[in-house]
PDB file of N, CA, C and O in Angstrom, chain B, residues numbered from 101:
ATOM      1  N   UNK B 101     112.460 103.138 113.610  1.00  0.00           N
ATOM      2  CA  UNK B 101     111.817 103.951 114.609  1.00  0.00           C
ATOM      3  C   UNK B 101     110.340 104.121 114.231  1.00  0.00           C
ATOM      4  O   UNK B 101     110.002 104.313 113.062  1.00  0.00           O
ATOM      5  N   UNK B 102     109.485 104.047 115.224  1.00  0.00           N
ATOM      6  CA  UNK B 102     108.046 104.232 115.021  1.00  0.00           C
ATOM      7  C   UNK B 102     107.571 105.367 115.902  1.00  0.00           C
ATOM      8  O   UNK B 102     108.203 105.704 116.904  1.00  0.00           O
ATOM      9  N   UNK B 103     106.447 105.953 115.515  1.00  0.00           N
ATOM     10  CA  UNK B 103     105.946 107.138 116.196  1.00  0.00           C
ATOM     11  C   UNK B 103     104.443 107.020 116.458  1.00  0.00           C
ATOM     12  O   UNK B 103     103.689 106.535 115.615  1.00  0.00           O
ATOM     13  N   UNK B 104     104.027 107.472 117.636  1.00  0.00           N
ATOM     14  CA  UNK B 104     102.631 107.748 117.917  1.00  0.00           C
ATOM     15  C   UNK B 104     102.532 109.262 117.876  1.00  0.00           C
ATOM     16  O   UNK B 104     103.307 109.950 118.540  1.00  0.00           O
ATOM     17  N   UNK B 105     101.587 109.792 117.106  1.00  0.00           N
ATOM     18  CA  UNK B 105     101.534 111.233 116.916  1.00  0.00           C
ATOM     19  C   UNK B 105     100.129 111.766 117.147  1.00  0.00           C
ATOM     20  O   UNK B 105      99.145 111.032 117.050  1.00  0.00           O
ATOM     21  N   UNK B 106     100.054 113.050 117.452  1.00  0.00           N
ATOM     22  CA  UNK B 106      98.778 113.733 117.629  1.00  0.00           C
ATOM     23  C   UNK B 106      98.758 114.960 116.720  1.00  0.00           C
ATOM     24  O   UNK B 106      99.700 115.752 116.683  1.00  0.00           O
ATOM     25  N   UNK B 107      97.659 115.086 115.993  1.00  0.00           N
ATOM     26  CA  UNK B 107      97.430 116.220 115.108  1.00  0.00           C
ATOM     27  C   UNK B 107      96.267 117.043 115.620  1.00  0.00           C
ATOM     28  O   UNK B 107      95.426 116.546 116.369  1.00  0.00           O
ATOM     29  N   UNK B 108      96.221 118.303 115.215  1.00  0.00           N
ATOM     30  CA  UNK B 108      95.095 119.169 115.540  1.00  0.00           C
ATOM     31  C   UNK B 108      94.656 119.885 114.279  1.00  0.00           C
ATOM     32  O   UNK B 108      95.487 120.341 113.493  1.00  0.00           O
ATOM     33  N   UNK B 109      93.340 119.986 114.084  1.00  0.00           N
ATOM     34  CA  UNK B 109      92.762 120.718 112.970  1.00  0.00           C
ATOM     35  C   UNK B 109      92.044 121.946 113.492  1.00  0.00           C
ATOM     36  O   UNK B 109      90.997 121.821 114.126  1.00  0.00           O
ATOM     37  N   UNK B 110      92.592 123.152 113.234  1.00  0.00           N
ATOM     38  CA  UNK B 110      91.900 124.357 113.671  1.00  0.00           C
ATOM     39  C   UNK B 110      90.578 124.576 112.933  1.00  0.00           C
ATOM     40  O   UNK B 110      89.665 125.200 113.473  1.00  0.00           O
ATOM     41  N   UNK B 111      90.469 124.067 111.704  1.00  0.00           N
ATOM     42  CA  UNK B 111      89.256 124.301 110.921  1.00  0.00           C
ATOM     43  C   UNK B 111      88.032 123.583 111.504  1.00  0.00           C
ATOM     44  O   UNK B 111      86.908 124.066 111.369  1.00  0.00           O
ATOM     45  N   UNK B 112      88.251 122.425 112.155  1.00  0.00           N
ATOM     46  CA  UNK B 112      87.132 121.700 112.771  1.00  0.00           C
ATOM     47  C   UNK B 112      87.316 121.559 114.287  1.00  0.00           C
ATOM     48  O   UNK B 112      86.481 120.954 114.960  1.00  0.00           O
ATOM     49  N   UNK B 113      88.402 122.115 114.821  1.00  0.00           N
ATOM     50  CA  UNK B 113      88.662 122.113 116.257  1.00  0.00           C
ATOM     51  C   UNK B 113      88.672 120.691 116.823  1.00  0.00           C
ATOM     52  O   UNK B 113      88.037 120.428 117.844  1.00  0.00           O
ATOM     53  N   UNK B 114      89.384 119.781 116.171  1.00  0.00           N
ATOM     54  CA  UNK B 114      89.456 118.396 116.608  1.00  0.00           C
ATOM     55  C   UNK B 114      90.884 117.889 116.560  1.00  0.00           C
ATOM     56  O   UNK B 114      91.731 118.393 115.822  1.00  0.00           O
ATOM     57  N   UNK B 115      91.120 116.856 117.388  1.00  0.00           N
ATOM     58  CA  UNK B 115      92.415 116.177 117.430  1.00  0.00           C
ATOM     59  C   UNK B 115      92.322 114.856 116.698  1.00  0.00           C
ATOM     60  O   UNK B 115      91.237 114.300 116.531  1.00  0.00           O
ATOM     61  N   UNK B 116      93.476 114.353 116.260  1.00  0.00           N
ATOM     62  CA  UNK B 116      93.578 113.039 115.646  1.00  0.00           C
ATOM     63  C   UNK B 116      94.838 112.385 116.172  1.00  0.00           C
ATOM     64  O   UNK B 116      95.862 113.049 116.336  1.00  0.00           O
ATOM     65  N   UNK B 117      94.774 111.095 116.437  1.00  0.00           N
ATOM     66  CA  UNK B 117      95.929 110.348 116.904  1.00  0.00           C
ATOM     67  C   UNK B 117      96.182 109.179 115.968  1.00  0.00           C
ATOM     68  O   UNK B 117      95.241 108.522 115.523  1.00  0.00           O
ATOM     69  N   UNK B 118      97.439 108.918 115.669  1.00  0.00           N
ATOM     70  CA  UNK B 118      97.799 107.808 114.790  1.00  0.00           C
ATOM     71  C   UNK B 118      99.194 107.323 115.083  1.00  0.00           C
ATOM     72  O   UNK B 118      99.859 107.823 115.990  1.00  0.00           O
ATOM     73  N   UNK B 119      99.640 106.343 114.312  1.00  0.00           N
ATOM     74  CA  UNK B 119     101.007 105.827 114.446  1.00  0.00           C
ATOM     75  C   UNK B 119     101.561 105.543 113.063  1.00  0.00           C
ATOM     76  O   UNK B 119     100.820 105.216 112.136  1.00  0.00           O
ATOM     77  N   UNK B 120     102.875 105.672 112.935  1.00  0.00           N
ATOM     78  CA  UNK B 120     103.552 105.520 111.647  1.00  0.00           C
ATOM     79  C   UNK B 120     105.032 105.256 111.844  1.00  0.00           C
ATOM     80  O   UNK B 120     105.558 105.399 112.948  1.00  0.00           O
ATOM     81  N   UNK B 121     105.697 104.870 110.773  1.00  0.00           N
ATOM     82  CA  UNK B 121     107.157 104.777 110.821  1.00  0.00           C
ATOM     83  C   UNK B 121     107.807 105.900 109.994  1.00  0.00           C
ATOM     84  O   UNK B 121     109.032 106.002 109.943  1.00  0.00           O
ATOM     85  N   UNK B 122     106.984 106.740 109.348  1.00  0.00           N
ATOM     86  CA  UNK B 122     107.494 107.873 108.568  1.00  0.00           C
ATOM     87  C   UNK B 122     106.605 109.083 108.837  1.00  0.00           C
ATOM     88  O   UNK B 122     105.620 109.324 108.140  1.00  0.00           O
ATOM     89  N   UNK B 123     106.978 109.825 109.853  1.00  0.00           N
ATOM     90  CA  UNK B 123     106.141 110.929 110.332  1.00  0.00           C
ATOM     91  C   UNK B 123     105.961 112.028 109.295  1.00  0.00           C
ATOM     92  O   UNK B 123     104.856 112.542 109.121  1.00  0.00           O
ATOM     93  N   UNK B 124     107.024 112.387 108.612  1.00  0.00           N
ATOM     94  CA  UNK B 124     106.952 113.454 107.609  1.00  0.00           C
ATOM     95  C   UNK B 124     105.994 113.074 106.466  1.00  0.00           C
ATOM     96  O   UNK B 124     105.153 113.878 106.066  1.00  0.00           O
ATOM     97  N   UNK B 125     106.125 111.859 105.952  1.00  0.00           N
ATOM     98  CA  UNK B 125     105.246 111.404 104.874  1.00  0.00           C
ATOM     99  C   UNK B 125     103.804 111.293 105.346  1.00  0.00           C
ATOM    100  O   UNK B 125     102.883 111.648 104.611  1.00  0.00           O
ATOM    101  N   UNK B 126     103.600 110.805 106.562  1.00  0.00           N
ATOM    102  CA  UNK B 126     102.238 110.632 107.066  1.00  0.00           C
ATOM    103  C   UNK B 126     101.549 111.980 107.217  1.00  0.00           C
ATOM    104  O   UNK B 126     100.377 112.100 106.860  1.00  0.00           O
ATOM    105  N   UNK B 127     102.223 112.987 107.727  1.00  0.00           N
ATOM    106  CA  UNK B 127     101.648 114.312 107.840  1.00  0.00           C
ATOM    107  C   UNK B 127     101.329 114.877 106.464  1.00  0.00           C
ATOM    108  O   UNK B 127     100.294 115.516 106.278  1.00  0.00           O
ATOM    109  N   UNK B 128     102.216 114.644 105.495  1.00  0.00           N
ATOM    110  CA  UNK B 128     101.953 115.086 104.114  1.00  0.00           C
ATOM    111  C   UNK B 128     100.687 114.437 103.586  1.00  0.00           C
ATOM    112  O   UNK B 128      99.854 115.108 102.977  1.00  0.00           O
ATOM    113  N   UNK B 129     100.529 113.119 103.816  1.00  0.00           N
ATOM    114  CA  UNK B 129      99.349 112.412 103.311  1.00  0.00           C
ATOM    115  C   UNK B 129      98.070 112.882 103.995  1.00  0.00           C
ATOM    116  O   UNK B 129      97.021 112.961 103.355  1.00  0.00           O
ATOM    117  N   UNK B 130      98.144 113.191 105.278  1.00  0.00           N
ATOM    118  CA  UNK B 130      96.958 113.738 105.960  1.00  0.00           C
ATOM    119  C   UNK B 130      96.555 115.065 105.319  1.00  0.00           C
ATOM    120  O   UNK B 130      95.371 115.299 105.076  1.00  0.00           O
ATOM    121  N   UNK B 131      97.516 115.922 105.046  1.00  0.00           N
ATOM    122  CA  UNK B 131      97.208 117.265 104.545  1.00  0.00           C
ATOM    123  C   UNK B 131      96.959 117.314 103.045  1.00  0.00           C
ATOM    124  O   UNK B 131      96.469 118.323 102.538  1.00  0.00           O
ATOM    125  N   UNK B 132      97.287 116.245 102.324  1.00  0.00           N
ATOM    126  CA  UNK B 132      96.999 116.222 100.893  1.00  0.00           C
ATOM    127  C   UNK B 132      95.600 115.681 100.603  1.00  0.00           C
ATOM    128  O   UNK B 132      95.155 115.686  99.455  1.00  0.00           O
ATOM    129  N   UNK B 133      94.906 115.212 101.647  1.00  0.00           N
ATOM    130  CA  UNK B 133      93.559 114.683 101.465  1.00  0.00           C
ATOM    131  C   UNK B 133      93.513 113.209 101.110  1.00  0.00           C
ATOM    132  O   UNK B 133      92.438 112.681 100.828  1.00  0.00           O
ATOM    133  N   UNK B 134      94.665 112.525 101.117  1.00  0.00           N
ATOM    134  CA  UNK B 134      94.720 111.101 100.787  1.00  0.00           C
ATOM    135  C   UNK B 134      94.013 110.240 101.838  1.00  0.00           C
ATOM    136  O   UNK B 134      93.529 109.151 101.530  1.00  0.00           O
ATOM    137  N   UNK B 135      93.956 110.728 103.060  1.00  0.00           N
ATOM    138  CA  UNK B 135      93.345 109.964 104.130  1.00  0.00           C
ATOM    139  C   UNK B 135      91.857 110.304 104.200  1.00  0.00           C
ATOM    140  O   UNK B 135      91.474 111.367 104.690  1.00  0.00           O
ATOM    141  N   UNK B 136      91.030 109.393 103.705  1.00  0.00           N
ATOM    142  CA  UNK B 136      89.593 109.621 103.580  1.00  0.00           C
ATOM    143  C   UNK B 136      88.934 109.978 104.930  1.00  0.00           C
ATOM    144  O   UNK B 136      88.073 110.856 104.997  1.00  0.00           O
ATOM    145  N   UNK B 137      89.349 109.292 105.983  1.00  0.00           N
ATOM    146  CA  UNK B 137      88.673 109.444 107.263  1.00  0.00           C
ATOM    147  C   UNK B 137      88.849 110.823 107.894  1.00  0.00           C
ATOM    148  O   UNK B 137      88.049 111.209 108.747  1.00  0.00           O
ATOM    149  N   UNK B 138      89.856 111.558 107.503  1.00  0.00           N
ATOM    150  CA  UNK B 138      90.041 112.862 108.143  1.00  0.00           C
ATOM    151  C   UNK B 138      90.412 113.980 107.165  1.00  0.00           C
ATOM    152  O   UNK B 138      90.986 114.990 107.573  1.00  0.00           O
ATOM    153  N   UNK B 139      90.093 113.810 105.894  1.00  0.00           N
ATOM    154  CA  UNK B 139      90.429 114.864 104.938  1.00  0.00           C
ATOM    155  C   UNK B 139      89.588 116.127 105.161  1.00  0.00           C
ATOM    156  O   UNK B 139      89.951 117.208 104.695  1.00  0.00           O
ATOM    157  N   UNK B 140      88.463 115.987 105.875  1.00  0.00           N
ATOM    158  CA  UNK B 140      87.632 117.141 106.180  1.00  0.00           C
ATOM    159  C   UNK B 140      88.301 118.123 107.126  1.00  0.00           C
ATOM    160  O   UNK B 140      87.834 119.254 107.258  1.00  0.00           O
ATOM    161  N   UNK B 141      89.387 117.722 107.791  1.00  0.00           N
ATOM    162  CA  UNK B 141      90.053 118.590 108.765  1.00  0.00           C
ATOM    163  C   UNK B 141      91.294 119.291 108.256  1.00  0.00           C
ATOM    164  O   UNK B 141      91.996 119.938 109.034  1.00  0.00           O
ATOM    165  N   UNK B 142      91.582 119.180 106.972  1.00  0.00           N
ATOM    166  CA  UNK B 142      92.781 119.807 106.392  1.00  0.00           C
ATOM    167  C   UNK B 142      92.694 121.314 106.600  1.00  0.00           C
ATOM    168  O   UNK B 142      91.633 121.890 106.362  1.00  0.00           O
ATOM    169  N   UNK B 143      93.745 121.964 107.026  1.00  0.00           N
ATOM    170  CA  UNK B 143      95.091 121.463 107.297  1.00  0.00           C
ATOM    171  C   UNK B 143      95.230 120.938 108.731  1.00  0.00           C
ATOM    172  O   UNK B 143      94.661 121.499 109.668  1.00  0.00           O
ATOM    173  N   UNK B 144      95.986 119.866 108.881  1.00  0.00           N
ATOM    174  CA  UNK B 144      96.300 119.289 110.173  1.00  0.00           C
ATOM    175  C   UNK B 144      97.657 119.812 110.638  1.00  0.00           C
ATOM    176  O   UNK B 144      98.594 119.926 109.847  1.00  0.00           O
ATOM    177  N   UNK B 145      97.750 120.124 111.918  1.00  0.00           N
ATOM    178  CA  UNK B 145      99.008 120.597 112.499  1.00  0.00           C
ATOM    179  C   UNK B 145      99.527 119.540 113.466  1.00  0.00           C
ATOM    180  O   UNK B 145      98.759 118.981 114.248  1.00  0.00           O
ATOM    181  N   UNK B 146     100.811 119.268 113.414  1.00  0.00           N
ATOM    182  CA  UNK B 146     101.403 118.306 114.319  1.00  0.00           C
ATOM    183  C   UNK B 146     101.541 118.914 115.703  1.00  0.00           C
ATOM    184  O   UNK B 146     102.255 119.900 115.882  1.00  0.00           O
ATOM    185  N   UNK B 147     100.858 118.330 116.686  1.00  0.00           N
ATOM    186  CA  UNK B 147     100.952 118.759 118.075  1.00  0.00           C
ATOM    187  C   UNK B 147     102.246 118.202 118.679  1.00  0.00           C
ATOM    188  O   UNK B 147     102.983 118.916 119.358  1.00  0.00           O
ATOM    189  N   UNK B 148     102.503 116.937 118.425  1.00  0.00           N
ATOM    190  CA  UNK B 148     103.711 116.302 118.929  1.00  0.00           C
ATOM    191  C   UNK B 148     103.694 114.816 118.677  1.00  0.00           C
ATOM    192  O   UNK B 148     102.750 114.278 118.099  1.00  0.00           O
ATOM    193  N   UNK B 149     104.754 114.153 119.118  1.00  0.00           N
ATOM    194  CA  UNK B 149     104.867 112.708 118.885  1.00  0.00           C
ATOM    195  C   UNK B 149     105.720 112.086 119.962  1.00  0.00           C
ATOM    196  O   UNK B 149     106.432 112.772 120.696  1.00  0.00           O
ATOM    197  N   UNK B 150     105.635 110.742 120.046  1.00  0.00           N
ATOM    198  CA  UNK B 150     106.477 109.961 120.942  1.00  0.00           C
ATOM    199  C   UNK B 150     107.118 108.854 120.108  1.00  0.00           C
ATOM    200  O   UNK B 150     106.435 108.184 119.334  1.00  0.00           O
ATOM    201  N   UNK B 151     108.410 108.662 120.262  1.00  0.00           N
ATOM    202  CA  UNK B 151     109.135 107.645 119.508  1.00  0.00           C
ATOM    203  C   UNK B 151     109.085 106.302 120.231  1.00  0.00           C
ATOM    204  O   UNK B 151     109.058 106.232 121.459  1.00  0.00           O
ATOM    205  N   UNK B 152     109.074 105.229 119.419  1.00  0.00           N
ATOM    206  CA  UNK B 152     109.059 103.859 119.950  1.00  0.00           C
ATOM    207  C   UNK B 152     110.044 103.011 119.139  1.00  0.00           C
ATOM    208  O   UNK B 152     110.370 103.322 117.993  1.00  0.00           O
ATOM    209  N   UNK B 153     110.496 101.947 119.767  1.00  0.00           N
ATOM    210  CA  UNK B 153     111.381 101.009 119.078  1.00  0.00           C
ATOM    211  C   UNK B 153     110.619 100.037 118.189  1.00  0.00           C
ATOM    212  O   UNK B 153     111.159  99.570 117.185  1.00  0.00           O
ATOM    213  N   UNK B 154     109.370  99.723 118.539  1.00  0.00           N
ATOM    214  CA  UNK B 154     108.589  98.749 117.775  1.00  0.00           C
ATOM    215  C   UNK B 154     107.209  99.309 117.409  1.00  0.00           C
ATOM    216  O   UNK B 154     106.692 100.205 118.077  1.00  0.00           O
ATOM    217  N   UNK B 155     106.631  98.773 116.349  1.00  0.00           N
ATOM    218  CA  UNK B 155     105.298  99.183 115.944  1.00  0.00           C
ATOM    219  C   UNK B 155     104.272  98.808 117.017  1.00  0.00           C
ATOM    220  O   UNK B 155     103.323  99.556 117.252  1.00  0.00           O
ATOM    221  N   UNK B 156     104.455  97.677 117.657  1.00  0.00           N
ATOM    222  CA  UNK B 156     103.479  97.258 118.664  1.00  0.00           C
ATOM    223  C   UNK B 156     103.422  98.257 119.822  1.00  0.00           C
ATOM    224  O   UNK B 156     102.343  98.499 120.363  1.00  0.00           O
ATOM    225  N   UNK B 157     104.545  98.834 120.212  1.00  0.00           N
ATOM    226  CA  UNK B 157     104.540  99.863 121.251  1.00  0.00           C
ATOM    227  C   UNK B 157     103.784 101.109 120.782  1.00  0.00           C
ATOM    228  O   UNK B 157     103.029 101.706 121.550  1.00  0.00           O
ATOM    229  N   UNK B 158     103.989 101.500 119.521  1.00  0.00           N
ATOM    230  CA  UNK B 158     103.306 102.675 118.970  1.00  0.00           C
ATOM    231  C   UNK B 158     101.805 102.437 118.911  1.00  0.00           C
ATOM    232  O   UNK B 158     101.025 103.320 119.267  1.00  0.00           O
ATOM    233  N   UNK B 159     101.395 101.267 118.470  1.00  0.00           N
ATOM    234  CA  UNK B 159      99.968 100.940 118.379  1.00  0.00           C
ATOM    235  C   UNK B 159      99.351 100.887 119.777  1.00  0.00           C
ATOM    236  O   UNK B 159      98.237 101.368 119.981  1.00  0.00           O
ATOM    237  N   UNK B 160     100.056 100.316 120.721  1.00  0.00           N
ATOM    238  CA  UNK B 160      99.532 100.228 122.089  1.00  0.00           C
ATOM    239  C   UNK B 160      99.264 101.617 122.654  1.00  0.00           C
ATOM    240  O   UNK B 160      98.212 101.841 123.253  1.00  0.00           O
ATOM    241  N   UNK B 161     100.195 102.556 122.475  1.00  0.00           N
ATOM    242  CA  UNK B 161      99.989 103.909 122.968  1.00  0.00           C
ATOM    243  C   UNK B 161      98.865 104.598 122.217  1.00  0.00           C
ATOM    244  O   UNK B 161      98.059 105.301 122.827  1.00  0.00           O
ATOM    245  N   UNK B 162      98.794 104.412 120.905  1.00  0.00           N
ATOM    246  CA  UNK B 162      97.712 105.019 120.113  1.00  0.00           C
ATOM    247  C   UNK B 162      96.355 104.570 120.660  1.00  0.00           C
ATOM    248  O   UNK B 162      95.459 105.392 120.853  1.00  0.00           O
ATOM    249  N   UNK B 163      96.206 103.283 120.906  1.00  0.00           N
ATOM    250  CA  UNK B 163      94.930 102.759 121.433  1.00  0.00           C
ATOM    251  C   UNK B 163      94.632 103.321 122.813  1.00  0.00           C
ATOM    252  O   UNK B 163      93.483 103.641 123.120  1.00  0.00           O
ATOM    253  N   UNK B 164      95.647 103.443 123.636  1.00  0.00           N
ATOM    254  CA  UNK B 164      95.471 103.985 124.978  1.00  0.00           C
ATOM    255  C   UNK B 164      95.017 105.444 124.925  1.00  0.00           C
ATOM    256  O   UNK B 164      94.128 105.849 125.675  1.00  0.00           O
ATOM    257  N   UNK B 165      95.623 106.223 124.045  1.00  0.00           N
ATOM    258  CA  UNK B 165      95.259 107.632 123.894  1.00  0.00           C
ATOM    259  C   UNK B 165      93.817 107.752 123.414  1.00  0.00           C
ATOM    260  O   UNK B 165      93.044 108.541 123.957  1.00  0.00           O
ATOM    261  N   UNK B 166      93.455 106.971 122.398  1.00  0.00           N
ATOM    262  CA  UNK B 166      92.095 107.028 121.868  1.00  0.00           C
ATOM    263  C   UNK B 166      91.068 106.549 122.892  1.00  0.00           C
ATOM    264  O   UNK B 166      89.962 107.084 122.953  1.00  0.00           O
ATOM    265  N   UNK B 167      91.422 105.551 123.692  1.00  0.00           N
ATOM    266  CA  UNK B 167      90.488 105.033 124.694  1.00  0.00           C
ATOM    267  C   UNK B 167      90.226 106.082 125.793  1.00  0.00           C
ATOM    268  O   UNK B 167      89.105 106.205 126.286  1.00  0.00           O
ATOM    269  N   UNK B 168      91.242 106.809 126.154  1.00  0.00           N
ATOM    270  CA  UNK B 168      91.078 107.839 127.182  1.00  0.00           C
ATOM    271  C   UNK B 168      90.395 109.089 126.627  1.00  0.00           C
ATOM    272  O   UNK B 168      89.694 109.800 127.348  1.00  0.00           O
ATOM    273  N   UNK B 169      90.610 109.343 125.343  1.00  0.00           N
ATOM    274  CA  UNK B 169      90.166 110.579 124.719  1.00  0.00           C
ATOM    275  C   UNK B 169      91.389 111.447 124.522  1.00  0.00           C
ATOM    276  O   UNK B 169      92.140 111.691 125.467  1.00  0.00           O
ATOM    277  N   UNK B 170      91.595 111.916 123.304  1.00  0.00           N
ATOM    278  CA  UNK B 170      92.837 112.633 122.991  1.00  0.00           C
ATOM    279  C   UNK B 170      92.984 113.891 123.837  1.00  0.00           C
ATOM    280  O   UNK B 170      94.071 114.150 124.355  1.00  0.00           O
ATOM    281  N   UNK B 171      91.923 114.680 123.992  1.00  0.00           N
ATOM    282  CA  UNK B 171      92.013 115.907 124.790  1.00  0.00           C
ATOM    283  C   UNK B 171      92.359 115.581 126.241  1.00  0.00           C
ATOM    284  O   UNK B 171      93.225 116.221 126.838  1.00  0.00           O
ATOM    285  N   UNK B 172      91.685 114.594 126.799  1.00  0.00           N
ATOM    286  CA  UNK B 172      91.959 114.214 128.195  1.00  0.00           C
ATOM    287  C   UNK B 172      93.378 113.687 128.351  1.00  0.00           C
ATOM    288  O   UNK B 172      94.040 113.984 129.346  1.00  0.00           O
ATOM    289  N   UNK B 173      93.857 112.905 127.380  1.00  0.00           N
ATOM    290  CA  UNK B 173      95.216 112.393 127.433  1.00  0.00           C
ATOM    291  C   UNK B 173      96.210 113.557 127.392  1.00  0.00           C
ATOM    292  O   UNK B 173      97.183 113.575 128.146  1.00  0.00           O
ATOM    293  N   UNK B 174      95.962 114.520 126.514  1.00  0.00           N
ATOM    294  CA  UNK B 174      96.874 115.674 126.410  1.00  0.00           C
ATOM    295  C   UNK B 174      96.921 116.471 127.708  1.00  0.00           C
ATOM    296  O   UNK B 174      97.987 116.939 128.108  1.00  0.00           O
ATOM    297  N   UNK B 175      95.790 116.629 128.361  1.00  0.00           N
ATOM    298  CA  UNK B 175      95.767 117.376 129.632  1.00  0.00           C
ATOM    299  C   UNK B 175      96.689 116.729 130.657  1.00  0.00           C
ATOM    300  O   UNK B 175      97.331 117.427 131.442  1.00  0.00           O
ATOM    301  N   UNK B 176      96.758 115.419 130.657  1.00  0.00           N
ATOM    302  CA  UNK B 176      97.563 114.704 131.649  1.00  0.00           C
ATOM    303  C   UNK B 176      99.011 114.463 131.197  1.00  0.00           C
ATOM    304  O   UNK B 176      99.920 114.467 132.027  1.00  0.00           O
ATOM    305  N   UNK B 177      99.233 114.254 129.897  1.00  0.00           N
ATOM    306  CA  UNK B 177     100.540 113.763 129.443  1.00  0.00           C
ATOM    307  C   UNK B 177     101.189 114.583 128.348  1.00  0.00           C
ATOM    308  O   UNK B 177     102.158 114.117 127.748  1.00  0.00           O
ATOM    309  N   UNK B 178     100.708 115.775 128.057  1.00  0.00           N
ATOM    310  CA  UNK B 178     101.288 116.556 126.960  1.00  0.00           C
ATOM    311  C   UNK B 178     102.787 116.758 127.134  1.00  0.00           C
ATOM    312  O   UNK B 178     103.521 116.853 126.150  1.00  0.00           O
ATOM    313  N   UNK B 179     103.244 116.824 128.382  1.00  0.00           N
ATOM    314  CA  UNK B 179     104.670 117.038 128.654  1.00  0.00           C
ATOM    315  C   UNK B 179     105.546 115.888 128.118  1.00  0.00           C
ATOM    316  O   UNK B 179     106.758 116.054 127.982  1.00  0.00           O
ATOM    317  N   UNK B 180     104.945 114.733 127.816  1.00  0.00           N
ATOM    318  CA  UNK B 180     105.722 113.602 127.317  1.00  0.00           C
ATOM    319  C   UNK B 180     105.937 113.640 125.811  1.00  0.00           C
ATOM    320  O   UNK B 180     106.735 112.869 125.278  1.00  0.00           O
ATOM    321  N   UNK B 181     105.230 114.533 125.122  1.00  0.00           N
ATOM    322  CA  UNK B 181     105.347 114.634 123.665  1.00  0.00           C
ATOM    323  C   UNK B 181     106.563 115.444 123.264  1.00  0.00           C
ATOM    324  O   UNK B 181     106.933 116.404 123.941  1.00  0.00           O
ATOM    325  N   UNK B 182     107.179 115.058 122.168  1.00  0.00           N
ATOM    326  CA  UNK B 182     108.155 115.913 121.501  1.00  0.00           C
ATOM    327  C   UNK B 182     107.302 116.852 120.661  1.00  0.00           C
ATOM    328  O   UNK B 182     106.543 116.405 119.801  1.00  0.00           O
ATOM    329  N   UNK B 183     107.423 118.147 120.905  1.00  0.00           N
ATOM    330  CA  UNK B 183     106.516 119.100 120.286  1.00  0.00           C
ATOM    331  C   UNK B 183     107.157 119.893 119.180  1.00  0.00           C
ATOM    332  O   UNK B 183     108.348 120.203 119.218  1.00  0.00           O
ATOM    333  N   UNK B 184     106.348 120.218 118.189  1.00  0.00           N
ATOM    334  CA  UNK B 184     106.769 121.079 117.091  1.00  0.00           C
ATOM    335  C   UNK B 184     106.108 122.427 117.281  1.00  0.00           C
ATOM    336  O   UNK B 184     104.932 122.497 117.639  1.00  0.00           O
ATOM    337  N   UNK B 185     106.830 123.472 117.053  1.00  0.00           N
ATOM    338  CA  UNK B 185     106.245 124.821 117.171  1.00  0.00           C
ATOM    339  C   UNK B 185     106.482 125.571 115.896  1.00  0.00           C
ATOM    340  O   UNK B 185     106.075 126.726 115.774  1.00  0.00           O
TER     341      UNK B 185
END
């Protein structure tokens, strides 16, 4: 199973979108500062995710979300995410 996920950082008020096959580990790595490109936003909160059968599907959605803009995508499609509260 693969996932396209969206994170939010309250400290910098920004969203991040990515894809992975291990959501729990990926969130841990984001929040441990291992990810150089977004360690400035720690702590990251999981907004939600969408499951896919293949990595190519997850990557395709990630690119689509980033191309539209994460905030704009969420305004239109947030109901499609599996959300964590």
